[in-house]
C-alpha positions as CSV (number, residue, x, y, z in Angstrom):
1,M,-10.9,80.2,20.4
2,G,-7.2,80.4,21.6
3,P,-5.7,80.0,25.0
4,K,-6.7,82.5,27.7
5,T,-4.6,84.3,30.3
6,V,-6.1,83.6,33.9
7,L,-5.2,84.4,37.1
8,V,-6.1,82.5,40.0
9,T,-6.2,83.4,43.5
10,G,-5.9,80.7,46.7
11,C,-3.3,78.7,44.8
12,S,-1.9,76.7,48.0
13,D,-1.0,72.7,48.0
14,G,-3.9,70.4,48.2
15,G,-7.0,73.2,47.2
16,I,-9.0,74.1,45.1
17,G,-7.3,77.1,43.4
18,A,-4.2,74.7,42.9
19,A,-6.8,72.2,41.2
20,I,-8.3,74.5,38.9
21,A,-5.1,76.4,37.8
22,L,-3.7,73.1,37.1
23,A,-6.7,72.1,35.1
24,L,-6.6,75.3,33.1
25,A,-2.7,74.8,32.4
26,K,-3.2,71.4,31.0
27,R,-5.7,72.4,28.9
28,G,-2.9,75.1,27.4
29,H,-3.9,78.4,28.9
30,H,-1.6,80.6,31.1
31,V,-2.4,80.8,34.7
32,F,-1.4,83.4,37.3
33,A,-1.0,81.2,40.1
34,T,-1.3,83.0,43.3
35,A,-0.9,82.4,46.9
36,R,-0.5,84.6,50.2
37,T,2.7,82.3,50.2
38,V,4.1,81.5,46.6
39,S,6.2,78.4,48.3
40,K,3.4,77.1,49.3
41,I,1.8,76.8,45.8
42,P,2.6,73.1,44.3
43,A,5.5,72.4,42.1
44,S,3.7,70.6,39.5
45,L,2.0,73.6,39.0
46,S,4.9,76.1,39.1
47,E,7.5,74.5,37.3
48,L,4.8,74.2,34.4
49,D,6.3,76.6,31.3
50,N,2.8,78.1,30.9
51,V,2.0,78.9,34.7
52,T,3.3,82.1,36.3
53,P,3.6,82.1,40.4
54,L,2.7,85.5,41.7
55,Q,2.5,86.3,45.5
56,L,-0.9,87.8,46.1
57,D,-2.4,87.9,49.8
58,V,-6.6,89.0,49.3
59,T,-6.3,91.2,52.4
60,S,-3.6,93.4,51.9
61,S,-4.3,96.1,49.4
62,E,-0.5,96.9,48.7
63,S,0.1,93.1,47.8
64,V,-3.6,93.2,45.1
65,T,-2.2,96.6,43.5
66,Q,1.4,95.3,42.8
67,A,0.1,91.8,41.4
68,A,-1.8,93.6,39.4
69,K,1.0,95.6,38.0
70,V,2.7,92.5,37.1
71,V,0.3,91.2,35.3
72,A,-0.4,94.7,33.3
73,T,3.3,94.3,32.6
74,S,3.3,91.1,31.4
75,G,2.5,91.5,27.8
76,R,-0.5,89.8,28.3
77,A,-4.0,90.3,28.1
78,L,-6.1,89.3,31.6
79,D,-9.0,87.2,30.3
80,V,-10.0,86.0,33.4
81,L,-10.1,86.6,36.8
82,L,-11.2,83.4,39.3
83,N,-11.7,83.8,43.1
84,N,-11.0,81.5,45.3
85,A,-9.4,82.7,48.2
86,G,-11.2,81.7,51.0
87,T,-10.7,80.6,54.9
88,G,-14.0,78.8,57.1
89,Y,-14.6,79.3,60.9
90,A,-17.1,76.6,62.5
91,M,-18.3,78.1,66.0
92,P,-21.8,78.3,67.2
93,V,-23.3,81.8,67.4
94,L,-23.2,82.4,70.9
95,D,-19.2,81.4,71.2
96,I,-18.5,83.4,68.0
97,D,-14.9,85.7,68.5
98,I,-16.1,88.6,66.5
99,A,-12.3,89.7,66.0
100,R,-11.6,86.2,64.0
101,A,-15.2,86.7,62.3
102,Q,-14.0,89.9,61.2
103,R,-10.3,88.2,59.5
104,L,-13.2,85.9,57.8
105,Y,-15.0,88.2,56.8
106,D,-12.0,90.7,55.4
107,V,-11.0,86.9,53.4
108,N,-14.5,85.6,52.0
109,V,-15.9,89.1,51.2
110,W,-13.6,92.2,51.2
111,G,-10.6,89.7,50.1
112,P,-12.4,89.3,46.1
113,I,-13.5,92.8,45.4
114,R,-10.1,94.1,46.5
115,T,-9.1,92.1,43.9
116,V,-11.7,92.8,41.6
117,Q,-11.2,96.8,42.3
118,A,-7.3,96.3,41.5
119,F,-7.8,94.2,38.2
120,A,-10.7,95.8,36.8
121,S,-9.3,97.9,34.5
122,L,-7.7,95.2,32.8
123,L,-10.6,93.5,32.7
124,I,-12.7,95.8,30.8
125,A,-10.2,96.4,28.7
126,S,-10.0,92.9,27.5
127,H,-14.1,92.2,27.9
128,G,-13.0,89.3,30.5
129,R,-14.3,87.4,32.7
130,I,-14.6,87.0,36.5
131,V,-15.3,84.2,38.0
132,N,-16.5,83.7,41.8
133,I,-15.6,80.3,43.4
134,N,-18.7,80.3,46.4
135,T,-20.3,77.5,48.3
136,V,-23.6,75.9,48.4
137,G,-23.4,77.2,52.2
138,A,-24.2,80.3,51.3
139,V,-28.3,79.4,50.1
140,I,-28.7,77.1,53.5
141,N,-28.8,77.4,57.2
142,T,-26.1,74.7,58.4
143,P,-25.5,74.9,62.3
144,W,-21.8,76.0,63.2
145,I,-21.2,77.1,60.3
146,S,-22.7,80.9,60.4
147,A,-19.8,83.3,60.0
148,Y,-18.5,81.5,57.0
149,A,-21.6,80.8,55.1
150,S,-22.9,84.0,56.1
151,S,-19.8,85.6,54.5
152,K,-20.5,83.9,51.2
153,A,-24.1,84.6,50.9
154,A,-22.5,88.1,51.3
155,F,-20.0,87.4,48.6
156,T,-23.3,85.8,46.7
157,N,-25.2,89.1,46.7
158,F,-21.8,91.4,45.7
159,S,-21.3,88.8,43.3
160,E,-24.4,89.0,40.8
161,T,-24.5,93.0,41.8
162,M,-20.8,92.8,40.0
163,R,-23.1,90.5,37.0
164,L,-25.4,93.5,36.3
165,E,-23.1,96.6,37.1
166,L,-20.1,95.0,35.2
167,S,-21.9,94.5,31.9
168,P,-21.9,97.9,30.3
169,F,-18.7,97.6,30.2
170,G,-18.7,93.8,28.7
171,V,-17.3,91.6,31.9
172,T,-19.0,88.7,32.4
173,V,-19.2,87.5,36.1
174,V,-19.9,83.6,37.1
175,T,-21.0,82.8,40.4
176,I,-20.0,79.0,41.2
177,M,-21.8,77.1,44.0
178,A,-20.0,74.4,44.8
179,G,-21.2,71.3,46.3
180,A,-19.2,69.5,48.8
181,V,-15.4,69.0,47.8
182,D,-12.3,67.4,49.2
183,S,-9.5,69.5,50.2
184,H,-7.3,70.9,52.0
185,F,-9.5,73.6,53.0
186,H,-10.5,72.3,56.4
187,N,-6.6,72.3,57.5
188,N,-6.7,76.2,58.1
189,D,-9.5,75.6,61.0
190,S,-7.5,72.9,63.0
191,G,-7.8,72.7,67.5
192,F,-11.1,73.7,67.5
193,A,-12.4,74.5,71.0
194,L,-15.3,75.8,72.2
195,P,-14.7,78.6,74.7
196,S,-14.7,77.6,78.6
197,G,-18.2,78.1,79.9
198,S,-19.9,77.2,76.8
199,R,-23.2,76.1,76.5
200,Y,-22.4,74.2,73.8
201,A,-20.0,71.8,75.7
202,P,-22.3,68.6,75.8
203,I,-22.0,68.4,71.5
204,E,-18.5,69.9,71.6
205,E,-17.4,66.7,69.7
206,I,-20.0,66.9,67.3
207,I,-19.0,70.8,66.2
208,A,-15.4,70.3,66.0
209,G,-16.7,67.9,63.3
210,W,-17.9,70.9,61.0
211,A,-14.3,72.8,61.9
212,D,-12.2,69.9,60.6
213,G,-14.4,68.6,57.7
214,S,-15.0,65.1,59.1
215,S,-19.4,66.3,59.7
216,K,-19.1,67.5,55.8
217,P,-21.1,65.3,53.6
218,K,-19.1,63.3,50.7
219,G,-17.4,65.3,48.3
220,C,-15.8,64.6,45.1
221,P,-11.9,64.8,44.7
222,A,-10.8,68.9,43.9
223,A,-9.4,67.5,40.6
224,Q,-12.5,66.3,39.5
225,F,-13.9,69.2,40.6
226,A,-11.7,71.4,38.6
227,E,-12.3,69.3,35.7
228,S,-15.8,69.8,35.9
229,L,-15.3,74.0,35.3
230,V,-12.7,74.8,32.8
231,D,-15.6,75.2,30.2
232,A,-18.1,77.5,33.0
233,I,-14.8,79.5,33.6
234,V,-13.0,79.8,29.9
235,N,-16.6,80.0,28.0
236,G,-19.6,80.5,30.7
237,K,-22.0,83.0,30.2
238,A,-22.9,85.4,32.7
239,S,-25.0,83.2,35.7
240,V,-25.2,81.2,38.8
241,V,-23.8,77.8,38.7
242,Y,-24.4,74.8,40.8
243,K,-21.5,72.1,40.4
244,G,-20.3,69.4,42.2
245,P,-21.8,66.7,44.6
246,H,-25.0,67.7,46.7
247,A,-25.3,71.3,45.0
248,G,-28.5,70.5,42.6
249,S,-30.4,68.8,46.4
250,I,-29.3,71.9,47.9
251,K,-30.4,73.9,45.5
252,F,-33.7,72.5,45.3
253,V,-33.7,72.1,49.5
254,S,-33.3,76.1,49.4
255,K,-35.5,77.2,46.9
256,Y,-39.1,75.2,47.1
257,A,-38.5,73.1,50.2
258,P,-41.1,73.6,53.2
259,Q,-39.1,75.5,56.1
260,S,-40.0,72.4,58.4
261,V,-38.4,70.1,56.1
262,S,-34.9,71.9,55.7
263,D,-35.0,72.5,59.6
264,A,-34.9,68.9,59.8
265,V,-32.5,68.4,57.2
266,L,-29.9,71.0,58.1
267,S,-30.2,69.6,61.4
268,Y,-30.2,66.0,61.4
269,N,-26.8,64.9,63.0
270,Q,-26.0,68.0,64.6
271,G,-26.4,67.6,68.0
272,L,-29.4,69.7,68.7
273,K,-31.8,67.0,69.4
274,E,-29.3,65.4,71.9
275,L,-28.6,68.8,73.5
276,T,-32.7,69.9,73.5
277,E,-33.1,66.6,75.4
278,K,-30.3,66.9,77.9
279,V,-31.6,70.8,78.0
280,K,-35.3,69.6,79.1
281,K,-33.9,66.7,81.9
282,E,-31.7,69.3,83.3
283,G,-32.1,72.4,82.0
284,N,-30.2,75.6,81.1
285,P,-26.7,75.2,81.6
């Protein structure tokens, strides 16, 4: 089977998208490597002969439409659309900034849907494939990252529904449930601080670890994760694919573990025990 043409969103330096785009390019596929700010695409990727850097902001209908026009007039059939662009947000539910959470949903949920709608005609014409990069966080209830995880849970449902709705047109949809991957993802959530008067102030340092990524399970390098995905991206059947460290164990816990067990696992080292003891001793703040 010959080289494919793949468009990847979210290809800023140090991220999963750039690593995936580079892995595909090294296998001889032509890649439209996109980012909201093109200058953030690493030169090691953008300067390759079989890579076309392209501006694409998934939150802007105008930007997405313009990118689709560029691809449509490139003389290449689009074989794969890979939705990777995303953002994070760590904050207790009681302290969530609704406006910021809405912006997160615009990137993580409406962004890829906006992109699929813009590129659908090209993918239907090629009987192509949509690959949606998601996270195992979508299927578990991890404290402090509910806004992020719920956006990914919503997108999982959209992705799996797309798989059914697009099948009559010969378009395959693959949902990747990523485990722990080391990347620059958490750089966009720096400068964490609880709002004044937060009931969670006694454990703020622990919650901050989820914002900067220091508390997440140790992952594999983004390049290694990307290499493990190439076959699923290029040849994968319509399905949900769990990939990366801890993905299998989280899948098992989410599907089969009693709630008491999953709660204990997900609450471990989250500061909830310490906070409970403090409240019992001192009363509610």
